[in-house]
All heavy atoms as a GROMACS GRO file, in nm:
protein
  560
    1MET      N    1   0.602   1.417   0.184
    1MET     CA    2   0.459   1.390   0.197
    1MET      C    3   0.433   1.246   0.156
    1MET      O    4   0.485   1.199   0.055
    1MET     CB    5   0.381   1.483   0.106
    1MET     CG    6   0.304   1.584   0.185
    1MET     SD    7   0.184   1.672   0.084
    1MET     CE    8   0.276   1.820   0.055
    2PRO      N    9   0.351   1.177   0.233
    2PRO     CA   10   0.316   1.037   0.202
    2PRO      C   11   0.233   1.027   0.074
    2PRO      O   12   0.158   1.117   0.038
    2PRO     CB   13   0.233   0.989   0.321
    2PRO     CG   14   0.257   1.087   0.427
    2PRO     CD   15   0.294   1.219   0.361
    3LEU      N   16   0.243   0.913   0.008
    3LEU     CA   17   0.165   0.881  -0.111
    3LEU      C   18   0.052   0.788  -0.068
    3LEU      O   19   0.076   0.686  -0.008
    3LEU     CB   20   0.254   0.812  -0.214
    3LEU     CG   21   0.188   0.776  -0.347
    3LEU    CD1   22   0.152   0.901  -0.424
    3LEU    CD2   23   0.284   0.691  -0.430
    4TYR      N   24  -0.071   0.826  -0.094
    4TYR     CA   25  -0.188   0.748  -0.056
    4TYR      C   26  -0.258   0.692  -0.178
    4TYR      O   27  -0.258   0.755  -0.285
    4TYR     CB   28  -0.287   0.833   0.025
    4TYR     CG   29  -0.233   0.876   0.158
    4TYR    CD1   30  -0.180   1.001   0.178
    4TYR    CD2   31  -0.241   0.789   0.267
    4TYR    CE1   32  -0.131   1.041   0.300
    4TYR    CE2   33  -0.190   0.827   0.390
    4TYR     CZ   34  -0.138   0.954   0.408
    4TYR     OH   35  -0.089   0.993   0.531
    5GLU      N   36  -0.321   0.575  -0.163
    5GLU     CA   37  -0.395   0.514  -0.272
    5GLU      C   38  -0.544   0.529  -0.243
    5GLU      O   39  -0.588   0.514  -0.128
    5GLU     CB   40  -0.363   0.364  -0.279
    5GLU     CG   41  -0.216   0.338  -0.311
    5GLU     CD   42  -0.186   0.188  -0.306
    5GLU    OE1   43  -0.247   0.114  -0.386
    5GLU    OE2   44  -0.103   0.150  -0.224
    6PHE      N   45  -0.621   0.556  -0.348
    6PHE     CA   46  -0.764   0.578  -0.333
    6PHE      C   47  -0.843   0.496  -0.437
    6PHE      O   48  -0.788   0.458  -0.542
    6PHE     CB   49  -0.799   0.729  -0.354
    6PHE     CG   50  -0.741   0.815  -0.246
    6PHE    CD1   51  -0.616   0.871  -0.262
    6PHE    CD2   52  -0.812   0.840  -0.130
    6PHE    CE1   53  -0.562   0.951  -0.166
    6PHE    CE2   54  -0.757   0.921  -0.031
    6PHE     CZ   55  -0.631   0.977  -0.048
    7HIS      N   56  -0.969   0.473  -0.405
    7HIS     CA   57  -1.059   0.398  -0.494
    7HIS      C   58  -1.192   0.474  -0.503
    7HIS      O   59  -1.253   0.508  -0.402
    7HIS     CB   60  -1.085   0.257  -0.437
    7HIS     CG   61  -1.186   0.179  -0.516
    7HIS    ND1   62  -1.152   0.108  -0.628
    7HIS    CD2   63  -1.317   0.162  -0.499
    7HIS    CE1   64  -1.258   0.050  -0.678
    7HIS    NE2   65  -1.363   0.082  -0.601
    8CYS      N   66  -1.233   0.498  -0.626
    8CYS     CA   67  -1.363   0.564  -0.651
    8CYS      C   68  -1.470   0.459  -0.653
    8CYS      O   69  -1.467   0.362  -0.730
    8CYS     CB   70  -1.361   0.640  -0.783
    8CYS     SG   71  -1.519   0.716  -0.821
    9GLN      N   72  -1.570   0.472  -0.568
    9GLN     CA   73  -1.682   0.379  -0.557
    9GLN      C   74  -1.772   0.388  -0.678
    9GLN      O   75  -1.846   0.291  -0.710
    9GLN     CB   76  -1.763   0.404  -0.431
    9GLN     CG   77  -1.684   0.390  -0.304
    9GLN     CD   78  -1.663   0.248  -0.261
    9GLN    OE1   79  -1.611   0.164  -0.337
    9GLN    NE2   80  -1.706   0.213  -0.144
   10ASP      N   81  -1.775   0.500  -0.748
   10ASP     CA   82  -1.866   0.519  -0.862
   10ASP      C   83  -1.810   0.461  -0.991
   10ASP      O   84  -1.881   0.390  -1.062
   10ASP     CB   85  -1.898   0.666  -0.883
   10ASP     CG   86  -1.991   0.721  -0.774
   10ASP    OD1   87  -2.060   0.639  -0.708
   10ASP    OD2   88  -1.994   0.843  -0.754
   11CYS      N   89  -1.684   0.489  -1.025
   11CYS     CA   90  -1.630   0.445  -1.154
   11CYS      C   91  -1.520   0.339  -1.140
   11CYS      O   92  -1.461   0.297  -1.239
   11CYS     CB   93  -1.578   0.565  -1.234
   11CYS     SG   94  -1.427   0.638  -1.170
   12ASN      N   95  -1.490   0.297  -1.018
   12ASN     CA   96  -1.388   0.197  -0.988
   12ASN      C   97  -1.244   0.240  -1.027
   12ASN      O   98  -1.154   0.158  -1.036
   12ASN     CB   99  -1.419   0.060  -1.053
   12ASN     CG  100  -1.535  -0.007  -0.985
   12ASN    OD1  101  -1.548   0.000  -0.861
   12ASN    ND2  102  -1.620  -0.070  -1.061
   13ASN      N  103  -1.225   0.368  -1.048
   13ASN     CA  104  -1.090   0.420  -1.076
   13ASN      C  105  -1.006   0.409  -0.948
   13ASN      O  106  -1.053   0.437  -0.838
   13ASN     CB  107  -1.100   0.568  -1.118
   13ASN     CG  108  -0.966   0.624  -1.153
   13ASN    OD1  109  -0.880   0.557  -1.206
   13ASN    ND2  110  -0.947   0.753  -1.120
   14GLU      N  111  -0.882   0.366  -0.965
   14GLU     CA  112  -0.787   0.361  -0.856
   14GLU      C  113  -0.676   0.459  -0.890
   14GLU      O  114  -0.622   0.459  -1.002
   14GLU     CB  115  -0.737   0.219  -0.832
   14GLU     CG  116  -0.848   0.129  -0.789
   14GLU     CD  117  -0.803  -0.006  -0.736
   14GLU    OE1  118  -0.682  -0.032  -0.738
   14GLU    OE2  119  -0.890  -0.081  -0.697
   15PHE      N  120  -0.638   0.540  -0.793
   15PHE     CA  121  -0.537   0.645  -0.819
   15PHE      C  122  -0.459   0.672  -0.692
   15PHE      O  123  -0.500   0.632  -0.584
   15PHE     CB  124  -0.602   0.771  -0.875
   15PHE     CG  125  -0.706   0.833  -0.783
   15PHE    CD1  126  -0.670   0.941  -0.703
   15PHE    CD2  127  -0.835   0.789  -0.784
   15PHE    CE1  128  -0.766   0.999  -0.621
   15PHE    CE2  129  -0.929   0.846  -0.702
   15PHE     CZ  130  -0.895   0.953  -0.620
   16GLU      N  131  -0.346   0.739  -0.710
   16GLU     CA  132  -0.259   0.776  -0.599
   16GLU      C  133  -0.245   0.927  -0.595
   16GLU      O  134  -0.254   0.994  -0.696
   16GLU     CB  135  -0.119   0.716  -0.618
   16GLU     CG  136  -0.117   0.567  -0.624
   16GLU     CD  137   0.020   0.512  -0.658
   16GLU    OE1  138   0.104   0.588  -0.716
   16GLU    OE2  139   0.046   0.397  -0.626
   17THR      N  140  -0.224   0.978  -0.477
   17THR     CA  141  -0.196   1.121  -0.460
   17THR      C  142  -0.112   1.145  -0.336
   17THR      O  143  -0.124   1.069  -0.240
   17THR     CB  144  -0.327   1.204  -0.458
   17THR    OG1  145  -0.295   1.342  -0.467
   17THR    CG2  146  -0.407   1.178  -0.335
   18ARG      N  147  -0.029   1.246  -0.340
   18ARG     CA  148   0.049   1.285  -0.222
   18ARG      C  149  -0.032   1.385  -0.142
   18ARG      O  150  -0.086   1.482  -0.197
   18ARG     CB  151   0.180   1.350  -0.265
   18ARG     CG  152   0.272   1.252  -0.330
   18ARG     CD  153   0.410   1.316  -0.354
   18ARG     NE  154   0.491   1.235  -0.436
   18ARG     CZ  155   0.561   1.127  -0.397
   18ARG    NH1  156   0.557   1.093  -0.272
   18ARG    NH2  157   0.634   1.060  -0.483
   19ARG      N  158  -0.041   1.356  -0.010
   19ARG     CA  159  -0.112   1.446   0.080
   19ARG      C  160  -0.043   1.446   0.214
   19ARG      O  161   0.026   1.348   0.250
   19ARG     CB  162  -0.256   1.394   0.104
   19ARG     CG  163  -0.338   1.368  -0.018
   19ARG     CD  164  -0.474   1.320   0.019
   19ARG     NE  165  -0.563   1.436   0.005
   19ARG     CZ  166  -0.690   1.435   0.036
   19ARG    NH1  167  -0.746   1.328   0.085
   19ARG    NH2  168  -0.764   1.541   0.020
   20SER      N  169  -0.058   1.549   0.289
   20SER     CA  170  -0.003   1.554   0.423
   20SER      C  171  -0.079   1.452   0.509
   20SER      O  172  -0.192   1.412   0.478
   20SER     CB  173  -0.013   1.693   0.484
   20SER     OG  174  -0.149   1.724   0.510
   21ILE      N  175  -0.017   1.412   0.615
   21ILE     CA  176  -0.082   1.315   0.708
   21ILE      C  177  -0.212   1.373   0.763
   21ILE      O  178  -0.311   1.299   0.775
   21ILE     CB  179   0.015   1.276   0.821
   21ILE    CG1  180   0.133   1.198   0.760
   21ILE    CG2  181  -0.055   1.198   0.930
   21ILE    CD1  182   0.246   1.172   0.857
   22GLN      N  183  -0.214   1.501   0.789
   22GLN     CA  184  -0.335   1.566   0.840
   22GLN      C  185  -0.451   1.560   0.739
   22GLN      O  186  -0.566   1.560   0.775
   22GLN     CB  187  -0.308   1.712   0.877
   22GLN     CG  188  -0.215   1.729   0.994
   22GLN     CD  189  -0.066   1.720   0.956
   22GLN    OE1  190  -0.029   1.714   0.839
   22GLN    NE2  191   0.019   1.720   1.056
   23GLU      N  192  -0.420   1.554   0.610
   23GLU     CA  193  -0.521   1.552   0.506
   23GLU      C  194  -0.554   1.409   0.455
   23GLU      O  195  -0.634   1.396   0.363
   23GLU     CB  196  -0.476   1.632   0.385
   23GLU     CG  197  -0.459   1.780   0.410
   23GLU     CD  198  -0.407   1.852   0.286
   23GLU    OE1  199  -0.312   1.802   0.222
   23GLU    OE2  200  -0.463   1.959   0.253
   24ALA      N  201  -0.494   1.308   0.515
   24ALA     CA  202  -0.507   1.170   0.463
   24ALA      C  203  -0.651   1.129   0.441
   24ALA      O  204  -0.684   1.065   0.344
   24ALA     CB  205  -0.439   1.075   0.559
   25ASP      N  206  -0.742   1.164   0.534
   25ASP     CA  207  -0.882   1.124   0.523
   25ASP      C  208  -0.977   1.237   0.485
   25ASP      O  209  -1.100   1.221   0.491
   25ASP     CB  210  -0.926   1.059   0.656
   25ASP     CG  211  -0.855   0.927   0.681
   25ASP    OD1  212  -0.845   0.848   0.587
   25ASP    OD2  213  -0.811   0.904   0.795
   26ALA      N  214  -0.922   1.349   0.441
   26ALA     CA  215  -1.005   1.460   0.398
   26ALA      C  216  -1.075   1.422   0.269
   26ALA      O  217  -1.026   1.342   0.191
   26ALA     CB  218  -0.920   1.585   0.378
   27PRO      N  219  -1.194   1.479   0.243
   27PRO     CA  220  -1.265   1.449   0.116
   27PRO      C  221  -1.179   1.473  -0.006
   27PRO      O  222  -1.095   1.566  -0.007
   27PRO     CB  223  -1.385   1.545   0.121
   27PRO     CG  224  -1.403   1.577   0.265
   27PRO     CD  225  -1.265   1.573   0.324
   28LEU      N  226  -1.200   1.392  -0.107
   28LEU     CA  227  -1.120   1.398  -0.230
   28LEU      C  228  -1.209   1.370  -0.348
   28LEU      O  229  -1.300   1.286  -0.338
   28LEU     CB  230  -1.005   1.297  -0.220
   28LEU     CG  231  -0.908   1.289  -0.335
   28LEU    CD1  232  -0.826   1.417  -0.342
   28LEU    CD2  233  -0.814   1.172  -0.318
   29GLU      N  234  -1.185   1.434  -0.459
   29GLU     CA  235  -1.262   1.414  -0.584
   29GLU      C  236  -1.187   1.318  -0.674
   29GLU      O  237  -1.067   1.330  -0.693
   29GLU     CB  238  -1.282   1.548  -0.647
   29GLU     CG  239  -1.378   1.548  -0.760
   29GLU     CD  240  -1.401   1.689  -0.814
   29GLU    OE1  241  -1.492   1.753  -0.761
   29GLU    OE2  242  -1.329   1.728  -0.907
   30CYS      N  243  -1.258   1.225  -0.736
   30CYS     CA  244  -1.201   1.132  -0.834
   30CYS      C  245  -1.155   1.212  -0.956
   30CYS      O  246  -1.234   1.288  -1.011
   30CYS     CB  247  -1.302   1.027  -0.872
   30CYS     SG  248  -1.246   0.918  -1.005
   31PRO      N  249  -1.034   1.192  -1.002
   31PRO     CA  250  -0.985   1.264  -1.118
   31PRO      C  251  -1.053   1.221  -1.251
   31PRO      O  252  -1.049   1.292  -1.349
   31PRO     CB  253  -0.834   1.234  -1.124
   31PRO     CG  254  -0.817   1.110  -1.046
   31PRO     CD  255  -0.928   1.107  -0.943
   32GLU      N  256  -1.116   1.102  -1.251
   32GLU     CA  257  -1.182   1.051  -1.372
   32GLU      C  258  -1.325   1.101  -1.385
   32GLU      O  259  -1.364   1.157  -1.485
   32GLU     CB  260  -1.182   0.897  -1.373
   32GLU     CG  261  -1.049   0.834  -1.401
   32GLU     CD  262  -1.002   0.856  -1.542
   32GLU    OE1  263  -1.083   0.844  -1.638
   32GLU    OE2  264  -0.884   0.888  -1.558
   33CYS      N  265  -1.405   1.077  -1.281
   33CYS     CA  266  -1.548   1.110  -1.291
   33CYS      C  267  -1.593   1.225  -1.200
   33CYS      O  268  -1.709   1.260  -1.197
   33CYS     CB  269  -1.632   0.985  -1.261
   33CYS     SG  270  -1.629   0.935  -1.087
   34GLU      N  271  -1.499   1.279  -1.120
   34GLU     CA  272  -1.526   1.391  -1.030
   34GLU      C  273  -1.620   1.357  -0.917
   34GLU      O  274  -1.673   1.445  -0.849
   34GLU     CB  275  -1.571   1.515  -1.109
   34GLU     CG  276  -1.469   1.561  -1.210
   34GLU     CD  277  -1.511   1.684  -1.287
   34GLU    OE1  278  -1.626   1.728  -1.270
   34GLU    OE2  279  -1.428   1.733  -1.364
   35SER      N  280  -1.642   1.228  -0.891
   35SER     CA  281  -1.726   1.186  -0.781
   35SER      C  282  -1.657   1.215  -0.649
   35SER      O  283  -1.535   1.212  -0.639
   35SER     CB  284  -1.754   1.034  -0.791
   35SER     OG  285  -1.815   0.986  -0.674
   36GLN      N  286  -1.734   1.238  -0.545
   36GLN     CA  287  -1.683   1.255  -0.411
   36GLN      C  288  -1.687   1.123  -0.331
   36GLN      O  289  -1.649   1.121  -0.215
   36GLN     CB  290  -1.762   1.365  -0.338
   36GLN     CG  291  -1.753   1.497  -0.402
   36GLN     CD  292  -1.644   1.584  -0.342
   36GLN    OE1  293  -1.608   1.570  -0.227
   36GLN    NE2  294  -1.592   1.678  -0.421
   37ASP      N  295  -1.736   1.019  -0.394
   37ASP     CA  296  -1.750   0.887  -0.330
   37ASP      C  297  -1.617   0.809  -0.342
   37ASP      O  298  -1.608   0.709  -0.412
   37ASP     CB  299  -1.866   0.808  -0.392
   37ASP     CG  300  -1.907   0.691  -0.306
   37ASP    OD1  301  -1.858   0.677  -0.194
   37ASP    OD2  302  -1.990   0.610  -0.354
   38VAL      N  303  -1.515   0.858  -0.275
   38VAL     CA  304  -1.380   0.806  -0.284
   38VAL      C  305  -1.337   0.756  -0.148
   38VAL      O  306  -1.360   0.824  -0.045
   38VAL     CB  307  -1.283   0.914  -0.333
   38VAL    CG1  308  -1.139   0.867  -0.330
   38VAL    CG2  309  -1.319   0.958  -0.475
   39ILE      N  310  -1.275   0.640  -0.142
   39ILE     CA  311  -1.225   0.586  -0.016
   39ILE      C  312  -1.073   0.564  -0.026
   39ILE      O  313  -1.020   0.535  -0.135
   39ILE     CB  314  -1.292   0.455   0.025
   39ILE    CG1  315  -1.276   0.348  -0.084
   39ILE    CG2  316  -1.439   0.477   0.056
   39ILE    CD1  317  -1.322   0.208  -0.043
   40ARG      N  318  -1.005   0.580   0.087
   40ARG     CA  319  -0.862   0.556   0.089
   40ARG      C  320  -0.840   0.407   0.109
   40ARG      O  321  -0.902   0.342   0.194
   40ARG     CB  322  -0.796   0.634   0.203
   40ARG     CG  323  -0.646   0.619   0.204
   40ARG     CD  324  -0.578   0.722   0.292
   40ARG     NE  325  -0.626   0.721   0.427
   40ARG     CZ  326  -0.557   0.676   0.531
   40ARG    NH1  327  -0.435   0.627   0.514
   40ARG    NH2  328  -0.608   0.682   0.653
   41LYS      N  329  -0.750   0.351   0.029
   41LYS     CA  330  -0.721   0.207   0.037
   41LYS      C  331  -0.611   0.184   0.140
   41LYS      O  332  -0.535   0.272   0.173
   41LYS     CB  333  -0.672   0.158  -0.099
   41LYS     CG  334  -0.778   0.161  -0.208
   41LYS     CD  335  -0.724   0.123  -0.340
   41LYS     CE  336  -0.642  -0.005  -0.343
   41LYS     NZ  337  -0.594  -0.045  -0.475
   42MET      N  338  -0.604   0.061   0.188
   42MET     CA  339  -0.495   0.020   0.275
   42MET      C  340  -0.374  -0.004   0.188
   42MET      O  341  -0.376  -0.087   0.098
   42MET     CB  342  -0.531  -0.108   0.351
   42MET     CG  343  -0.425  -0.157   0.443
   42MET     SD  344  -0.388  -0.047   0.578
   42MET     CE  345  -0.530  -0.069   0.679
   43SER      N  346  -0.270   0.071   0.210
   43SER     CA  347  -0.149   0.060   0.130
   43SER      C  348  -0.058  -0.048   0.187
   43SER      O  349  -0.052  -0.072   0.305
   43SER     CB  350  -0.072   0.193   0.127
   43SER     OG  351  -0.149   0.292   0.066
   44VAL      N  352   0.013  -0.113   0.095
   44VAL     CA  353   0.110  -0.216   0.134
   44VAL      C  354   0.251  -0.157   0.108
   44VAL      O  355   0.274  -0.094   0.008
   44VAL     CB  356   0.089  -0.342   0.048
   44VAL    CG1  357   0.192  -0.445   0.081
   44VAL    CG2  358  -0.050  -0.396   0.066
   45PHE      N  359   0.337  -0.180   0.203
   45PHE     CA  360   0.473  -0.132   0.186
   45PHE      C  361   0.571  -0.238   0.231
   45PHE      O  362   0.534  -0.332   0.301
   45PHE     CB  363   0.496   0.000   0.260
   45PHE     CG  364   0.488  -0.014   0.408
   45PHE    CD1  365   0.603  -0.036   0.482
   45PHE    CD2  366   0.367  -0.006   0.475
   45PHE    CE1  367   0.597  -0.050   0.619
   45PHE    CE2  368   0.360  -0.021   0.612
   45PHE     CZ  369   0.474  -0.042   0.686
   46VAL      N  370   0.694  -0.225   0.187
   46VAL     CA  371   0.798  -0.320   0.224
   46VAL      C  372   0.911  -0.244   0.288
   46VAL      O  373   0.952  -0.137   0.242
   46VAL     CB  374   0.851  -0.391   0.099
   46VAL    CG1  375   0.966  -0.484   0.132
   46VAL    CG2  376   0.739  -0.470   0.033
   47ALA      N  377   0.963  -0.294   0.397
   47ALA     CA  378   1.080  -0.239   0.462
   47ALA      C  379   1.185  -0.345   0.480
   47ALA      O  380   1.154  -0.453   0.536
   47ALA     CB  381   1.039  -0.179   0.598
   48PHE      N  382   1.304  -0.321   0.431
   48PHE     CA  383   1.410  -0.418   0.444
   48PHE      C  384   1.513  -0.375   0.547
   48PHE      O  385   1.538  -0.256   0.560
   48PHE     CB  386   1.483  -0.435   0.308
   48PHE     CG  387   1.404  -0.506   0.205
   48PHE    CD1  388   1.334  -0.433   0.107
   48PHE    CD2  389   1.394  -0.645   0.204
   48PHE    CE1  390   1.259  -0.499   0.013
   48PHE    CE2  391   1.320  -0.709   0.109
   48PHE     CZ  392   1.250  -0.636   0.011
   49THR      N  393   1.569  -0.471   0.617
   49THR     CA  394   1.679  -0.446   0.709
   49THR      C  395   1.798  -0.531   0.662
   49THR      O  396   1.786  -0.610   0.569
   49THR     CB  397   1.640  -0.484   0.854
   49THR    OG1  398   1.617  -0.623   0.860
   49THR    CG2  399   1.518  -0.407   0.899
   50LYS      N  400   1.910  -0.521   0.729
   50LYS     CA  401   2.026  -0.597   0.688
   50LYS      C  402   1.998  -0.748   0.691
   50LYS      O  403   2.040  -0.818   0.605
   50LYS     CB  404   2.146  -0.566   0.780
   50LYS     CG  405   2.205  -0.434   0.757
   50LYS     CD  406   2.326  -0.414   0.844
   50LYS     CE  407   2.387  -0.275   0.815
   50LYS     NZ  408   2.511  -0.258   0.891
   51SER      N  409   1.920  -0.797   0.785
   51SER     CA  410   1.891  -0.937   0.794
   51SER      C  411   1.798  -0.985   0.680
   51SER      O  412   1.795  -1.102   0.648
   51SER     CB  413   1.829  -0.974   0.928
   51SER     OG  414   1.705  -0.911   0.946
   52ASP      N  415   1.724  -0.891   0.618
   52ASP     CA  416   1.637  -0.926   0.507
   52ASP      C  417   1.714  -0.968   0.380
   52ASP      O  418   1.661  -1.035   0.296
   52ASP     CB  419   1.543  -0.810   0.474
   52ASP     CG  420   1.437  -0.790   0.576
   52ASP    OD1  421   1.398  -0.887   0.643
   52ASP    OD2  422   1.388  -0.676   0.589
   53SER      N  423   1.839  -0.926   0.367
   53SER     CA  424   1.912  -0.958   0.247
   53SER      C  425   1.932  -1.109   0.235
   53SER      O  426   1.927  -1.164   0.127
   53SER     CB  427   2.048  -0.887   0.243
   53SER     OG  428   2.130  -0.928   0.352
   54GLU      N  429   1.948  -1.178   0.347
   54GLU     CA  430   1.959  -1.323   0.344
   54GLU      C  431   1.827  -1.386   0.304
   54GLU      O  432   1.821  -1.476   0.224
   54GLU     CB  433   2.002  -1.377   0.481
   54GLU     CG  434   2.015  -1.527   0.481
   54GLU     CD  435   2.055  -1.581   0.619
   54GLU    OE1  436   1.962  -1.598   0.701
   54GLU    OE2  437   2.174  -1.605   0.641
   55ALA      N  438   1.716  -1.334   0.358
   55ALA     CA  439   1.582  -1.386   0.324
   55ALA      C  440   1.554  -1.365   0.175
   55ALA      O  441   1.495  -1.447   0.108
   55ALA     CB  442   1.476  -1.318   0.410
   56ALA      N  443   1.597  -1.247   0.121
   56ALA     CA  444   1.571  -1.219  -0.021
   56ALA      C  445   1.644  -1.319  -0.108
   56ALA      O  446   1.591  -1.363  -0.210
   56ALA     CB  447   1.615  -1.076  -0.055
   57SER      N  448   1.763  -1.357  -0.070
   57SER     CA  449   1.840  -1.455  -0.150
   57SER      C  450   1.778  -1.592  -0.145
   57SER      O  451   1.802  -1.675  -0.231
   57SER     CB  452   1.987  -1.458  -0.107
   57SER     OG  453   2.001  -1.512   0.021
   58LEU      N  454   1.696  -1.617  -0.043
   58LEU     CA  455   1.631  -1.746  -0.029
   58LEU      C  456   1.490  -1.746  -0.092
   58LEU      O  457   1.414  -1.837  -0.081
   58LEU     CB  458   1.617  -1.785   0.119
   58LEU     CG  459   1.749  -1.804   0.189
   58LEU    CD1  460   1.724  -1.828   0.340
   58LEU    CD2  461   1.827  -1.922   0.134
   59GLY      N  462   1.455  -1.634  -0.158
   59GLY     CA  463   1.325  -1.624  -0.223
   59GLY      C  464   1.216  -1.569  -0.134
   59GLY      O  465   1.102  -1.563  -0.172
   60GLY      N  466   1.249  -1.526  -0.012
   60GLY     CA  467   1.150  -1.471   0.078
   60GLY      C  468   1.164  -1.324   0.094
   60GLY      O  469   1.135  -1.272   0.200
   61GLY      N  470   1.212  -1.253  -0.003
   61GLY     CA  471   1.244  -1.111   0.011
   61GLY      C  472   1.126  -1.019  -0.009
   61GLY      O  473   1.143  -0.908  -0.061
   62CYS      N  474   1.009  -1.057   0.033
   62CYS     CA  475   0.895  -0.968   0.016
   62CYS      C  476   0.880  -0.874   0.137
   62CYS      O  477   0.784  -0.799   0.143
   62CYS     CB  478   0.767  -1.046  -0.008
   62CYS     SG  479   0.721  -1.153   0.128
   63GLY      N  480   0.970  -0.880   0.233
   63GLY     CA  481   0.964  -0.790   0.344
   63GLY      C  482   0.894  -0.848   0.468
   63GLY      O  483   0.882  -0.779   0.566
   64CYS      N  484   0.849  -0.970   0.461
   64CYS     CA  485   0.784  -1.032   0.575
   64CYS      C  486   0.891  -1.079   0.670
   64CYS      O  487   1.002  -1.108   0.636
   64CYS     CB  488   0.699  -1.154   0.530
   64CYS     SG  489   0.568  -1.109   0.422
   65GLY      N  490   0.850  -1.087   0.794
   65GLY     CA  491   0.947  -1.134   0.894
   65GLY      C  492   0.884  -1.232   0.991
   65GLY      O  493   0.764  -1.238   1.006
   66GLY      N  494   0.964  -1.311   1.052
   66GLY     CA  495   0.927  -1.403   1.161
   66GLY      C  496   0.800  -1.480   1.139
   66GLY      O  497   0.694  -1.432   1.170
   67GLY      N  498   0.806  -1.601   1.091
   67GLY     CA  499   0.690  -1.689   1.081
   67GLY      C  500   0.609  -1.671   0.955
   67GLY      O  501   0.662  -1.686   0.846
   68GLY      N  502   0.480  -1.637   0.970
   68GLY     CA  503   0.393  -1.626   0.856
   68GLY      C  504   0.418  -1.502   0.771
   68GLY      O  505   0.478  -1.407   0.814
   69CYS      N  506   0.372  -1.508   0.648
   69CYS     CA  507   0.392  -1.399   0.556
   69CYS      C  508   0.266  -1.375   0.477
   69CYS      O  509   0.201  -1.471   0.431
   69CYS     CB  510   0.508  -1.434   0.461
   69CYS     SG  511   0.540  -1.309   0.340
   70GLY      N  512   0.229  -1.248   0.457
   70GLY     CA  513   0.106  -1.217   0.386
   70GLY      C  514   0.126  -1.190   0.241
   70GLY      O  515   0.033  -1.160   0.169
   71CYS      N  516   0.251  -1.195   0.190
   71CYS     CA  517   0.271  -1.165   0.049
   71CYS      C  518   0.322  -1.289  -0.025
   71CYS      O  519   0.436  -1.324  -0.014
   71CYS     CB  520   0.364  -1.046   0.029
   71CYS     SG  521   0.522  -1.055   0.113
   72GLY      N  522   0.233  -1.351  -0.094
   72GLY     CA  523   0.270  -1.466  -0.176
   72GLY      C  524   0.272  -1.599  -0.101
   72GLY      O  525   0.310  -1.699  -0.157
   73GLY      N  526   0.236  -1.597   0.026
   73GLY     CA  527   0.230  -1.722   0.103
   73GLY      C  528   0.362  -1.778   0.142
   73GLY      O  529   0.372  -1.892   0.185
   74HIS      N  530   0.472  -1.700   0.128
   74HIS     CA  531   0.601  -1.747   0.170
   74HIS      C  532   0.609  -1.755   0.320
   74HIS      O  533   0.545  -1.681   0.389
   74HIS     CB  534   0.713  -1.654   0.121
   74HIS     CG  535   0.717  -1.631  -0.027
   74HIS    ND1  536   0.759  -1.731  -0.113
   74HIS    CD2  537   0.682  -1.526  -0.102
   74HIS    CE1  538   0.750  -1.687  -0.237
   74HIS    NE2  539   0.705  -1.559  -0.231
   75SER      N  540   0.689  -1.844   0.371
   75SER     CA  541   0.720  -1.847   0.512
   75SER      C  542   0.864  -1.815   0.530
   75SER      O  543   0.951  -1.880   0.475
   75SER     CB  544   0.690  -1.989   0.569
   75SER     OG  545   0.719  -1.988   0.703
   76VAL      N  546   0.890  -1.709   0.605
   76VAL     CA  547   1.027  -1.664   0.627
   76VAL      C  548   1.063  -1.697   0.770
   76VAL      O  549   1.005  -1.644   0.863
   76VAL     CB  550   1.039  -1.510   0.603
   76VAL    CG1  551   1.181  -1.464   0.629
   76VAL    CG2  552   0.998  -1.475   0.464
   77ASN      N  553   1.159  -1.784   0.787
   77ASN     CA  554   1.201  -1.826   0.921
   77ASN      C  555   1.346  -1.797   0.942
   77ASN      O  556   1.428  -1.806   0.860
   77ASN     CB  557   1.174  -1.974   0.945
   77ASN     CG  558   1.027  -2.004   0.949
   77ASN    OD1  559   0.952  -1.923   0.999
   77ASN    ND2  560   0.988  -2.118   0.897
   0.00000   0.00000   0.00000
């Protein structure tokens, strides 16, 4: 099951929970304040391939590829 990140609009609590893909956007209660005003955050993930090992040794190992990079402003070429 995927791990999703959520943000409570009422108390600003950020938390993670495992849910099925079908339940990803189903209503959820904040574990801190029990508010239903919770939104799912855009999650960031990294995927490495064999060619990424060379980029990592050059300091660009944040998982970005080809040209611009959104993590740390590195340029991986």
